[in-house]
C-alpha positions as CSV (number, residue, x, y, z in Angstrom):
1,A,-11.9,-3.1,-23.8
2,Y,-13.0,-4.6,-20.6
3,V,-12.6,-4.5,-16.8
4,H,-11.3,-7.8,-15.5
5,T,-11.1,-8.6,-11.8
6,D,-9.8,-12.0,-10.6
7,T,-11.6,-13.7,-7.8
8,M,-9.7,-15.9,-5.3
9,Q,-11.1,-19.0,-7.1
10,G,-9.2,-18.0,-10.2
11,T,-12.3,-17.2,-12.3
12,M,-12.7,-13.9,-14.1
13,Q,-15.4,-11.3,-13.7
14,V,-15.8,-9.1,-16.7
15,Q,-17.6,-5.8,-17.1
16,R,-18.0,-3.8,-20.3
17,C,-16.0,-0.6,-20.2
18,S,-17.4,2.4,-22.0
19,Q,-16.2,5.9,-22.7
20,L,-12.5,5.1,-22.5
21,Q,-10.2,8.0,-21.6
22,G,-6.8,8.5,-23.2
23,W,-7.2,5.4,-25.3
24,S,-7.1,4.7,-29.0
25,P,-7.0,1.5,-31.1
26,S,-3.5,2.4,-32.3
27,A,-2.3,2.5,-28.7
28,R,-3.5,-0.9,-27.9
29,P,-0.7,-3.4,-27.0
30,S,-0.5,-6.9,-28.5
31,R,-2.6,-8.4,-25.8
32,R,-6.1,-7.1,-24.8
33,V,-5.6,-4.4,-22.2
34,M,-8.1,-4.0,-19.4
35,C,-9.5,-0.6,-18.9
36,T,-10.3,0.3,-15.3
37,R,-13.1,2.9,-15.7
38,A,-16.5,1.4,-16.0
39,Q,-19.9,3.0,-16.5
40,A,-21.4,1.0,-13.6
41,T,-24.2,3.5,-13.2
42,S,-25.5,6.5,-15.1
43,S,-23.1,8.7,-13.1
44,Q,-20.1,6.7,-14.3
45,T,-18.9,5.2,-11.0
46,A,-15.1,4.5,-11.1
47,L,-14.0,0.9,-10.4
48,G,-12.7,0.6,-6.9
49,V,-14.5,3.7,-5.6
50,L,-17.6,3.5,-3.3
51,P,-20.4,5.7,-4.7
52,N,-22.0,5.8,-1.2
53,P,-19.1,5.0,1.1
54,G,-20.0,3.0,4.1
55,N,-22.7,3.9,6.5
56,P,-23.0,7.7,6.6
57,V,-24.7,7.8,10.0
58,L,-22.1,5.5,11.5
59,M,-19.2,7.5,10.0
60,S,-20.7,10.8,11.2
61,V,-21.2,9.4,14.7
62,V,-17.7,8.0,14.9
63,Q,-16.2,11.2,13.6
64,A,-18.0,13.2,16.2
65,L,-16.9,10.9,19.0
66,F,-13.3,11.0,17.9
67,S,-13.3,14.8,18.1
68,F,-13.3,14.2,21.9
69,P,-9.6,13.3,22.6
70,P,-10.2,10.9,25.6
71,L,-12.6,8.8,23.5
72,F,-10.2,8.8,20.5
73,N,-7.3,7.8,22.7
74,M,-9.3,5.0,24.2
75,A,-10.3,3.6,20.8
76,R,-6.7,3.9,19.6
77,K,-5.4,2.0,22.6
78,N,-8.0,-0.7,22.2
79,A,-7.1,-1.1,18.6
80,R,-3.5,-1.6,19.4
81,N,-4.3,-4.0,22.2
82,M,-6.3,-6.1,19.7
83,I,-3.4,-6.2,17.3
84,V,-1.0,-7.4,20.1
85,K,-3.5,-9.9,21.4
86,R,-4.0,-11.5,18.0
87,A,-0.3,-11.7,17.4
88,E,0.3,-13.5,20.7
89,S,-2.6,-15.9,20.0
90,M,-0.8,-16.8,16.7
91,G,2.3,-17.8,18.7
92,L,4.3,-14.7,17.9
93,D,6.6,-13.6,20.7
94,W,5.8,-9.9,20.7
95,N,7.6,-9.0,23.9
96,G,10.6,-11.1,23.0
97,A,11.0,-9.4,19.6
98,M,10.6,-6.0,21.2
99,K,13.2,-6.7,23.9
100,E,15.8,-7.7,21.3
101,M,15.1,-4.6,19.2
102,Q,15.0,-2.1,22.0
103,A,18.5,-3.2,23.0
104,Q,20.0,-1.6,19.9
105,D,21.7,1.8,19.6
106,W,18.8,3.5,17.9
107,P,20.0,7.1,18.3
108,A,23.1,6.2,16.3
109,L,21.1,4.2,13.7
110,L,18.7,7.1,13.3
111,K,21.4,9.6,12.8
112,A,23.0,7.5,10.1
113,V,19.8,7.3,8.0
114,T,18.2,10.7,8.6
115,N,18.3,13.4,6.0
116,P,18.0,16.7,7.9
117,A,16.7,18.5,4.8
118,V,13.5,16.4,4.7
119,Q,10.4,18.4,5.5
120,Y,7.4,16.6,6.8
121,P,4.0,17.5,5.2
122,S,1.2,18.2,7.6
123,Y,-0.7,15.0,6.7
124,Y,2.2,13.0,7.9
125,T,2.3,14.4,11.4
126,K,-1.1,13.2,12.4
127,S,-1.7,10.4,14.9
128,F,-2.4,7.2,13.1
129,H,-1.8,3.4,13.4
130,A,-2.5,3.7,17.1
131,Y,0.5,5.9,17.7
132,T,0.3,9.5,18.8
133,E,3.2,10.5,16.6
134,G,2.2,8.3,13.7
135,N,5.2,6.9,11.9
136,L,7.5,9.5,13.4
137,C,8.3,7.4,16.5
138,L,10.5,4.5,17.2
139,E,7.7,2.4,18.8
140,A,5.8,2.2,15.5
141,A,8.9,1.2,13.6
142,L,9.9,-1.5,16.1
143,E,6.4,-3.0,16.1
144,V,5.5,-2.8,12.4
145,T,6.6,-6.3,11.4
146,M,4.7,-8.0,14.2
147,A,1.7,-5.7,13.6
148,A,1.6,-6.5,9.9
149,K,1.5,-10.2,10.6
150,S,-1.3,-9.7,13.1
151,V,-3.4,-7.3,11.0
152,H,-3.1,-9.4,7.8
153,A,-3.6,-12.8,9.5
154,M,-7.2,-13.1,8.0
155,V,-6.8,-11.3,4.7
156,M,-6.9,-14.5,2.5
157,D,-10.2,-15.7,4.1
158,P,-13.2,-14.2,2.3
159,E,-15.1,-14.2,5.6
160,S,-12.2,-12.7,7.5
161,K,-12.5,-15.3,10.2
162,K,-9.6,-17.8,9.6
163,V,-6.4,-16.7,11.3
164,D,-3.3,-17.6,9.3
165,P,0.2,-16.6,10.5
166,E,1.3,-16.5,6.9
167,G,-1.4,-14.1,5.8
168,D,1.0,-11.1,5.4
169,A,3.5,-13.1,3.4
170,Q,0.7,-14.4,1.2
171,L,-0.7,-10.9,0.7
172,R,2.6,-9.6,-0.5
173,A,3.4,-12.6,-2.7
174,A,0.0,-12.3,-4.3
175,Y,0.9,-8.7,-5.1
176,G,3.9,-9.8,-7.1
177,K,1.9,-12.4,-9.0
178,R,-0.8,-9.9,-9.9
179,L,1.8,-7.4,-11.1
180,H,3.2,-10.0,-13.5
181,E,-0.3,-10.7,-14.8
182,N,-1.3,-7.0,-15.1
183,M,2.0,-6.1,-16.8
184,A,1.6,-8.9,-19.3
185,D,-1.8,-7.5,-20.2
186,L,-0.2,-4.1,-20.9
187,G,2.5,-5.7,-23.0
188,V,5.3,-5.1,-20.5
189,D,8.4,-7.4,-20.6
190,R,9.2,-7.7,-16.9
191,S,12.6,-9.4,-17.7
192,K,13.8,-6.0,-18.7
193,I,12.9,-4.4,-15.3
194,K,16.1,-3.2,-13.7
195,D,15.3,-0.3,-11.4
196,V,12.4,-0.3,-9.0
197,V,11.3,2.3,-6.4
198,D,9.2,1.4,-3.4
199,I,7.5,4.6,-2.1
200,G,6.4,4.4,1.5
201,C,8.7,1.3,2.0
202,A,8.6,1.5,5.9
203,T,11.0,-1.1,7.1
204,G,11.2,-2.9,3.8
205,L,8.5,-5.6,3.9
206,S,7.2,-4.4,0.6
207,S,10.7,-3.9,-0.8
208,L,11.5,-7.5,-0.1
209,A,8.4,-8.6,-2.0
210,L,9.4,-6.4,-4.9
211,M,12.9,-8.1,-4.9
212,D,11.1,-11.5,-5.1
213,A,8.8,-10.2,-7.9
214,F,11.7,-8.8,-10.0
215,P,14.9,-10.8,-9.4
216,G,18.0,-9.0,-10.3
217,A,16.4,-5.5,-10.1
218,R,17.8,-2.7,-8.0
219,V,15.3,-1.6,-5.4
220,T,15.2,1.8,-3.8
221,G,13.0,2.1,-0.7
222,I,11.9,5.7,0.1
223,D,10.1,6.7,3.3
224,L,9.4,9.8,5.3
225,S,10.1,8.1,8.6
226,P,13.7,7.8,9.6
227,H,12.6,5.5,12.4
228,F,11.2,2.9,10.0
229,L,14.3,3.3,7.7
230,A,16.7,2.8,10.7
231,V,14.8,-0.4,11.7
232,G,14.8,-1.5,8.0
233,Q,18.6,-1.1,7.7
234,W,19.2,-2.9,11.0
235,E,17.0,-5.8,9.8
236,Q,18.8,-5.8,6.4
237,R,22.2,-6.1,8.0
238,K,20.9,-9.1,10.0
239,R,19.7,-10.8,6.8
240,E,22.9,-10.1,5.0
241,A,25.0,-11.4,7.9
242,A,22.9,-14.6,7.9
243,T,23.1,-15.2,4.2
244,G,26.5,-13.7,3.5
245,K,25.0,-11.9,0.5
246,K,24.5,-8.2,0.0
247,E,21.0,-7.2,-1.0
248,A,20.3,-5.0,-4.0
249,L,18.2,-2.7,-1.7
250,T,18.9,0.8,-0.7
251,F,16.9,2.9,1.8
252,V,16.5,6.6,1.3
253,H,14.9,9.1,3.7
254,G,12.6,11.3,1.5
255,A,9.1,12.1,0.4
256,G,7.2,10.2,-2.4
257,E,6.1,13.6,-3.8
258,A,9.8,14.7,-4.3
259,T,12.1,11.6,-4.5
260,G,15.1,13.5,-5.8
261,L,15.6,10.7,-8.4
262,P,16.6,11.6,-11.9
263,D,14.0,12.0,-14.7
264,A,13.2,8.8,-16.6
265,S,15.4,6.6,-14.4
266,Q,13.1,3.9,-13.1
267,D,11.2,1.0,-14.6
268,V,8.7,0.5,-11.8
269,V,7.3,2.8,-9.1
270,S,5.4,0.9,-6.4
271,M,3.2,2.0,-3.6
272,C,2.2,-0.9,-1.3
273,L,-0.6,-0.1,1.2
274,V,0.3,3.6,1.1
275,C,-2.6,5.5,-0.6
276,H,-5.1,4.8,2.2
277,E,-2.7,6.7,4.6
278,L,-2.7,9.8,2.4
279,P,-5.1,12.6,1.5
280,Q,-6.0,12.5,-2.2
281,S,-3.9,15.5,-3.0
282,A,-0.8,13.6,-1.8
283,S,-1.6,10.5,-3.8
284,R,-2.0,12.7,-6.9
285,A,1.3,14.4,-6.3
286,I,3.1,11.1,-5.9
287,F,1.5,9.8,-9.2
288,R,2.9,12.9,-10.9
289,E,6.4,12.2,-9.4
290,A,6.1,8.6,-10.6
291,W,5.4,9.9,-14.1
292,R,8.5,12.1,-14.0
293,I,10.9,9.4,-12.8
294,L,9.6,6.5,-14.9
295,R,11.1,5.6,-18.2
296,P,8.8,5.3,-21.2
297,G,7.3,1.8,-20.9
298,G,7.6,1.9,-17.1
299,C,4.8,1.1,-14.7
300,L,3.1,2.7,-11.7
301,C,2.1,-0.2,-9.5
302,I,-0.2,0.0,-6.4
303,M,-1.4,-2.6,-3.9
304,E,-4.2,-1.3,-1.7
305,M,-7.5,-2.2,-0.1
306,N,-10.4,-2.5,-2.5
307,P,-13.3,-0.5,-1.0
308,T,-15.9,-2.3,-3.2
309,T,-15.3,-5.8,-2.0
310,P,-17.8,-7.6,0.3
311,A,-15.0,-8.1,2.9
312,F,-14.2,-4.4,3.1
313,L,-17.9,-3.4,3.1
314,R,-18.5,-5.6,6.1
315,I,-15.9,-3.6,8.0
316,M,-17.4,-0.3,6.9
317,N,-20.9,-1.3,8.1
318,N,-19.9,-2.9,11.4
319,P,-19.9,-0.3,14.2
320,F,-17.2,-2.1,16.2
321,A,-14.9,-3.0,13.3
322,Y,-15.3,0.5,11.7
323,T,-14.6,2.3,15.0
324,A,-11.4,0.3,15.5
325,F,-10.4,0.8,11.9
326,K,-11.1,4.5,11.8
327,S,-9.1,5.1,15.1
328,T,-5.9,4.1,13.2
329,E,-6.6,5.5,9.8
330,P,-7.4,9.3,9.7
331,W,-7.5,9.5,5.9
332,L,-9.8,6.5,5.4
333,E,-12.8,8.5,4.0
334,E,-10.5,10.3,1.4
335,Y,-9.2,7.0,0.3
336,I,-12.5,5.2,-0.3
337,T,-13.8,8.1,-2.4
338,F,-10.5,8.5,-4.4
339,D,-10.8,7.7,-8.1
340,M,-7.3,6.2,-8.3
341,H,-7.6,5.1,-11.9
342,G,-9.0,8.4,-13.1
343,A,-6.2,10.3,-11.4
344,M,-3.6,8.1,-13.2
345,Q,-5.3,8.6,-16.6
346,E,-5.4,12.4,-16.1
347,I,-1.6,12.4,-15.8
348,G,-1.2,10.4,-19.0
349,F,-0.9,6.8,-17.7
350,R,-2.4,4.1,-20.0
351,G,-4.7,1.4,-18.6
352,P,-4.8,0.9,-15.7
353,V,-5.2,-2.8,-15.1
354,Q,-6.6,-4.1,-11.9
355,R,-6.9,-7.6,-10.3
356,N,-7.8,-8.5,-6.7
357,N,-4.9,-10.2,-4.8
358,T,-7.0,-11.0,-1.7
359,P,-10.7,-10.9,-1.0
360,R,-10.2,-7.2,0.1
361,H,-7.1,-6.0,-1.7
362,R,-6.4,-5.0,-5.3
363,S,-3.3,-4.7,-7.4
364,V,-3.3,-1.9,-10.0
365,V,-0.8,-1.3,-12.8
366,A,-0.7,1.7,-15.1
367,L,1.7,2.2,-18.0
368,K,3.7,5.3,-19.0
369,P,3.6,5.2,-22.8
C-alpha cells in the first residue's frame, strides 16, 4: 500500500506506507488503494498534519494580540477590506451585486428556510470570516460568492501570485475530478451514486460542484446558517428561472453532527472547506454522522486546505499573511493539527485516499465498507 499525492503537473509522488490500520489483504479492492497514514518520522506523522505547525513564536504573539478586542477588530476589518479590494481589482462589481441582493425581502426568505428547532453549538457562534456574528448574519451570506472568488483567485498558482477570476471555479471543478480518481482507486462505481449530502453547503457553491461531479444525483445541502440557506434558495430560483429547469438540489437548515437523515440513506457525504472552521471534536462528530447515514460502499469526501504544502507553509510563516488569515479563522490551529485520516479510520472508514487539487488544497475520500 502506498500514499499517492498528485502534483499540479500531473506527476505522482509516492511514499511507502507502513503499519496500516484497519486494513487486510482480503479487504483490498480490485485496484491498488492508497493508504493515507505514513510513517514519515519515527513518531508516525500523519499525512496532511503539521508535526510542528507554523511558527510557534508568531502564533503565540498573534494569539496574544488578538486577545485585545480593538486589535482583533482592526485586523478583521483589514482582512475584509483586502478581500473586497482584490475582488474589485478583478473587475467584480461588489457594490452592484450587494445592491441587487439587499433589495430582496430577506425577513420573509429567512422565515421560509429557518428550522426553529435547530440549536447552534458554541463553536458556531464565534466571530469568524471577518464578521462579528460569523455565519449567523445576512452580510456574510450576501457577500460569500464574491468573497470566494476573491479569496480563491490565486489558489491555482503555486507561488500564490497570479490572480485568476476563475480560481474559485477551478478549485471546485478540480475537487470533482479528484473525487472521481480517488473513488476509482477505492473501487467505487460513481455511476451508481444517487444521493449526495453537502454538509456546510453555505449558499450552495459546493453543492453545484457536486451536481456537476455526479450528474443525475439528488443533492441535499445542509447548513447551520439560515442566512446562507436563504441566499442559496434565492440564487437557486434565479438559476431555475433562467434555465427553465428545476434543480435536484434541496437546502436543509440543520447541523452536520445531527442531519436528521435516515440511516444508510446516502451514497456520498461531502464537506467542502468546512473542517478548518471547526474544532476537532465537531469534525469527529460529523464523521460519525456520515458513517451512520452512508450506505455500505458509500464515501465520505472532503476538500480542504493541505497544511503540509509549500504554499500553505508560506502563509503560516509570513507575519502579515498569517495575521490576516488568523483574524478570520478562529479554529485554524485545531485544524492544522487534526489527524483527519486517523479520525476516519478510527470510526471504521477504509482508506482514505488523498490527492491535491490545488497547490494548497487536498481532496480526501474514505470508504464505508
